[in-house]
Every structure is written in structure tokens, then in C-alpha cells.
C-alpha positions in Angstrom: -8.8 -12.4 16.0 -5.3 -13.3 14.6 -2.4 -11.5 12.9 0.8 -13.3 11.7 3.9 -11.8 11.4 6.1 -14.7 11.9 9.9 -14.6 13.1 11.2 -17.7 11.2 10.8 -19.0 7.7 11.8 -22.0 6.0 10.9 -23.5 2.3 10.4 -27.3 1.8 10.5 -29.3 -1.7 9.0 -32.7 -2.5 9.4 -34.2 -5.8 7.6 -37.3 -7.2 7.3 -39.2 -10.5 3.4 -39.3 -11.5 2.0 -41.0 -14.7 5.3 -40.5 -16.4 5.9 -37.1 -15.3 8.1 -35.3 -12.7 6.2 -33.2 -10.4 8.0 -30.7 -8.0 6.1 -28.8 -5.1 7.7 -26.2 -2.8 6.0 -24.5 0.0 6.8 -22.0 2.5 6.6 -22.5 6.3 6.8 -20.1 9.3 6.8 -20.1 13.0 7.3 -17.8 16.1 9.0 -20.5 18.0 12.1 -21.5 15.7 13.6 -22.2 12.3 12.9 -26.1 13.1 9.3 -25.7 13.7 9.2 -23.5 10.5 10.7 -26.1 8.5 8.3 -28.8 9.9 5.4 -26.4 9.0 6.8 -26.0 5.4 7.3 -29.9 4.8 3.6 -30.4 6.1 2.1 -27.7 3.9 4.4 -29.2 0.7 2.9 -32.6 1.4 -0.6 -31.3 1.8 -0.2 -29.4 -1.7 1.6 -32.3 -3.3 -1.2 -34.8 -2.2 -4.0 -32.2 -3.5 -2.2 -31.8 -6.9 -1.9 -35.8 -7.5 -5.5 -35.7 -6.6 -6.2 -33.5 -9.4 -6.3 -29.9 -7.8 -5.1 -27.1 -10.1 -2.7 -25.4 -7.5 0.6 -23.7 -8.1 3.9 -25.9 -7.9 5.7 -23.0 -6.0 4.4 -19.8 -4.0 5.5 -16.5 -5.3 8.2 -15.2 -3.2 7.2 -12.0 -1.8 7.6 -9.7 1.2 3.9 -8.6 1.3 1.6 -11.1 2.7 -1.0 -12.8 0.2 -3.5 -15.1 0.5 -2.6 -18.2 2.8 0.7 -16.9 3.4 1.5 -14.0 6.0 3.6 -11.0 5.9 7.2 -12.0 5.3 9.3 -8.9 6.8 12.0 -8.3 9.3 10.5 -7.9 12.9 12.0 -4.7 14.4 10.1 -4.6 17.4 7.0 -6.0 19.3 4.7 -3.9 21.3 2.3 -6.6 22.8 0.0 -7.2 19.8 1.6 -4.8 17.7 4.7 -5.7 15.5 6.8 -3.1 13.7 8.6 -4.5 10.5 11.0 -3.2 8.0 9.2 -3.7 4.6 10.8 -4.7 1.3 12.1 -1.2 0.5 13.3 -0.4 4.0 10.6 1.6 5.6 9.1 0.7 9.1 5.4 -0.3 9.1 3.1 -0.8 12.2 0.8 -3.7 11.9 -1.8 -4.3 14.3 -4.6 -7.0 14.5 -7.6 -4.9 15.6 -7.1 -1.0 15.4 -8.2 0.1 12.0 -6.1 2.3 9.8 -7.3 3.5 6.3 -5.3 5.0 3.7 -7.1 7.3 1.1 -5.4 8.2 -1.8 -5.6 11.9 -3.3 -7.0 12.1 -7.2 -4.0 13.1 -9.3 -4.3 16.4 -11.2 -5.1 16.0 -15.1 -2.0 15.7 -17.3 -1.0 14.8 -20.8 -3.7 14.3 -23.5 -7.2 14.9 -22.1 -9.1 14.9 -25.1 -11.6 12.2 -26.0 -10.4 9.9 -29.0 -13.2 11.2 -31.1 -12.5 14.8 -30.3 -8.9 14.2 -31.1 -9.6 12.6 -34.6 -12.1 15.0 -35.6 -10.1 18.0 -34.7 -6.9 16.5 -36.4 -8.9 16.1 -39.7 -10.3 19.5 -39.5 -6.8 20.8 -39.2 -5.5 18.8 -41.9 -8.4 19.7 -44.4 -7.8 23.4 -43.5 -4.3 23.3 -44.5 -4.6 21.2 -47.4 -7.0 23.6 -48.8 -4.5 26.3 -48.6 -2.4 24.5 -50.9 -0.1 21.8 -49.3 -0.5 18.4 -47.4 2.4 19.4 -45.0 0.5 22.4 -44.1 -2.5 20.2 -43.2 -0.3 18.3 -41.1 1.2 21.4 -39.2 -2.2 22.9 -38.8 -3.9 19.6 -37.3 -0.8 19.3 -34.8 -1.6 23.0 -33.9 -5.4 22.7 -33.5 -5.2 19.5 -31.4 -2.2 21.0 -29.1 -4.4 24.3 -28.6 -7.6 22.3 -27.9 -6.0 19.9 -25.5 -4.1 22.8 -23.6 -7.5 24.9 -23.2 -9.3 21.6 -21.9 -6.3 20.8 -19.6 -6.5 24.2 -18.2 -10.3 24.0 -17.4 -9.6 20.3 -15.8 -6.9 21.5 -13.6 -8.7 24.4 -12.5 -11.9 22.1 -11.7 -9.3 19.9 -10.1 -8.2 22.6 -7.9 -11.5 24.0 -7.1 -13.5 23.4 -4.0 -10.6 23.2 -1.8 -8.7 20.7 -4.2 -8.1 17.0 -4.1 -7.7 16.9 -0.1 -11.0 18.5 0.7 -12.9 16.3 -1.8 -11.1 13.3 -0.2 -11.8 14.8 3.5 -15.5 15.2 2.3 -16.8 11.3 3.0 -14.9 11.2 6.3 -16.7 14.0 7.6 -19.7 12.8 6.4 -19.2 9.3 8.0 -18.4 11.2 11.3 -21.4 12.9 11.1 -23.9 10.3 10.3 -22.2 8.2 13.1 -21.7 10.3 16.0 -20.5 7.6 18.2 -17.3 7.1 16.2 -14.0 8.9 16.9 -11.7 9.4 13.7 -8.3 10.7 13.6 -7.3 12.0 10.2 -3.8 12.4 9.2 -2.1 14.0 5.8 0.6 11.6 4.1 2.5 12.4 1.1 0.0 11.0 -1.4 -3.2 11.1 0.5 -5.1 10.7 3.8 -4.7 8.4 6.6 -7.6 7.6 9.1 -7.3 6.0 12.5 -10.3 4.8 14.1 -10.2 5.4 17.8 -13.8 4.4 19.0 -13.5 0.6 18.7 -11.5 -2.3 17.6 -12.3 -4.0 14.2 -11.3 -7.5 13.0 -9.9 -6.8 9.5 -12.4 -9.5 8.1 -15.5 -8.1 9.5 -18.4 -6.4 7.6 -18.3 -3.5 9.6 -14.4 -2.9 8.6 -15.3 -3.3 4.8 -18.1 -0.8 5.1 -16.1 1.9 6.8 -13.4 1.4 4.1 -15.9 1.8 1.2 -17.7 4.7 3.0 -14.2 6.4 3.4 -13.2 5.8 -0.1 -10.2 3.6 1.0 -7.6 2.3 -1.7 -9.3 -0.6 -2.7 -5.7 -2.6 -2.8 -5.0 -1.7 1.0 -8.7 -2.9 1.9 -7.8 -6.0 0.1 -4.6 -6.6 1.9 -5.8 -6.0 5.2 -8.2 -8.8 4.8 -5.6 -11.2 3.4 -3.3 -10.3 5.8 -5.5 -10.3 9.0 -4.2 -7.1 9.9 -4.0 -3.3 9.2 -0.9 -1.4 8.5 0.6 2.1 8.6 3.7 3.1 7.2 5.9 4.9 10.0 9.1 6.4 8.1 9.5 7.8 4.9 9.9 6.1 1.4 13.7 6.0 0.6 13.5 7.6 -2.7 11.6 10.5 -1.1 14.6 11.5 0.7 17.3 10.9 -1.9 18.0 7.1 -1.7 18.2 5.5 -4.9 20.1 2.1 -4.0 17.6 -0.5 -2.6 18.0 -2.1 0.7 19.3 -5.9 0.5 18.1 -8.5 0.4 14.9 -7.0 -1.0 13.0 -10.1 -0.9 14.2 -13.2 1.5 12.8 -15.3 4.2 14.1 -13.5 6.9 16.6 -14.7 9.3 19.1 -13.1 12.0 21.8 -13.5 9.8 20.0 -11.5 6.8 19.1 -8.8 9.0 22.5 -8.3 10.2 24.5 -8.2 6.7 27.0 -5.4 6.9 25.5 -3.8 3.6 22.1 -4.1 5.0 23.0 -2.2 8.2 25.1 0.4 6.5 21.9 1.1 4.3 19.6 1.2 7.4 22.2 3.8 9.0 22.2 5.9 5.9 18.2 5.7 5.7 17.8 6.5 9.3 20.3 9.7 9.3 18.2 11.0 6.3 14.8 10.2 7.8 15.3 12.5 10.9 14.4 15.4 8.9 11.0 14.1 7.7 7.7 12.9 8.8 5.6 9.8 7.4 2.4 11.9 8.3 0.9 14.8 10.0 -2.0 14.9 12.0 -5.0 17.2 10.8 -7.9 16.8 12.9 -10.1 14.7 15.0 -13.7 14.0 14.0 -16.8 12.7 15.9 -16.8 11.8 19.6 -13.4 12.5 20.9 -14.3 11.3 24.2 -15.0 7.7 22.5 -11.5 6.3 23.1 -10.6 2.3 23.0 -7.7 1.6 25.2 -5.9 -0.5 22.7 -6.5 2.1 20.1 -4.7 4.9 22.3 -1.8 2.6 22.8 -1.4 2.1 19.0 -2.2 6.0 18.3 0.6 6.8 21.0 3.0 4.5 19.1 2.1 5.5 15.7 2.2 9.3 16.3 5.7 8.9 17.9 7.2 6.7 15.3 5.8 8.6 12.3 6.6 12.1 13.7 2.8 12.8 13.2 3.0 15.9 15.3 6.2 17.4 14.1 6.5 20.3 11.8 8.6 18.4 9.4 8.2 17.9 5.4 6.3 14.5 4.5 8.3 12.0 2.7 
């Protein structure tokens, strides 16, 4: 079971002339050992990609420059601390994230309340036509347009109120998101799930066993809980589970972005004066907020994997999950 959050990054470039055309290929390399090892890895990957392209493979000439890991390329984020196999990184917008190779976290988004125009297109057209016809029959096309607008607005407002009432009913979006978690715990009495509230949803931490992010059981658990599909996909691609530990900057009044936002991290970049000043401001404002709040534990709460317990303690401490603080 492997999760890679490398300490060193490099990029290599090779260029050749092939059948009268110039072909340039760039690839990243990474290493936990040294920048030199990362450069050697980049050069080896570049040569491999170039040979495949010359042999007819349809591959990109250059890898996308991104912090968040994609298929074939691990997470490119500044490493803040290591705790055995767990790595705490600073992501592209400056928040701290916990990365673990085998302790499962699941993110569940809450359904947003209805807003805007909720009328089906056919109903919208029909009501507008009825309003216009009524106004036109009363003597003027302008009155028809005005009545069409009034009818559509009134009908949409009525339907929107009903949809919002239904959204808030039965305990609201949080209760509906909680339901499949409770159902899973009931159907699997040997499991132990801790549930947290986040600003936009729920977070679940599995305590009873460790998981490989690519194993079928992890995918099945994600699906049963209603996990955000993008989060589930990235766990498989990155070979790890992630949990944000500190607030999103814009939720605590910080509008300017951390610099550099996208880079192959190095010690020099991590200690840029402007970056350190941004982090100091961010940490000061973060002090009054939590990233999540613990709600309750489900299932067999005596079933606790030792590594999951170590990750839980770190997560709860850094995210301030047990503090009575506003979420951000």
C-alpha cells in the first residue's frame, strides 16, 4: 500500500526532430531523497514518454502543472509535517490537509436549497404564452408582456416556496445525508464510523479497519455513504485519503491568494517572505474557526484500529473538531 507526497520535484525536457517536425516533451519527476534524484526521475520519465510518442502513442507532450494529484502524478503540495505514514500538506489555497494511505475519510456534500427558476421549460413557456394572450386580449401587446412576466414570476415563486419547504422537511439536508450513514452502520454492525459536520456537508472517518484507496470495499463504502464522486475518484488516483484540517481562506475574510499557488515545491519557495506573511495572517484568523465538528459515532464503537485511532487524534486536534467554534 503506497501513498506518495514527495518532498522534491523537478521537470525535464527533451526535444527531437522526427519526420520533419520538432517534438518537445516535458515530464515531472519526484523523490523523497533529493532534488538530484527527482531530476533523474524526471529525465527517465521524459525519455520514456518521448520514445512512446515516437512509436505512435497518443500522449500529451507536457503534463498539466497542478498541485492536486492526477493519474500517474502524485500530490504536489508543500509538506508541513510527517506523522509516521501520515503527511500534513499545505494545499494550493493555503489550507492544511491530512493525507493518509490507509485510514478512510469520506466527504458527503449536502444538497443545496432550491433557488432561481425552478419551473420546467415547458411550464415556463406555457405560462408566459397564457399571460401574454390574456394581456393582448385586454387591448395591448405591452400589457401582454407585463402579464406574462407577472404570471411566470408568481408561479415560480409559489413552486420555489414548495421546493424549499420540501428541502427543509424531514430534518433538512443534513438529516437526509445522515440517513445512508446510519443505514450502513445498521447493516454492518461490526463497523465503527465517526461523523463530523463540515461547512458544506458531512465527513465520515472509518475506525474499525484500514482500507486501500483502490480496493473494492472502499469504493463500495463510498457509494453506500453517498460520497462526493470527485473525492472518491481522487482518492483512487492519489492512493490516499484526504481531510482538510484548517479553514478555507475566503471563509475567514482572506481574499488574496497564497503565493506561489502552483509550483514544484522547494524549500526556497516555501520560505518566500510574502508567503510566510500570508501564512501568519491566515493562522491568526484561523484561530477562531474549526474545519469540522464531531457529531456522533455509529456502529461498534469498541472496534478501533490502532492506526485509525492515531489518525483520529491528529485529525481532531488539528481540525479542532471538538471545539465550540464556527466552521469555515
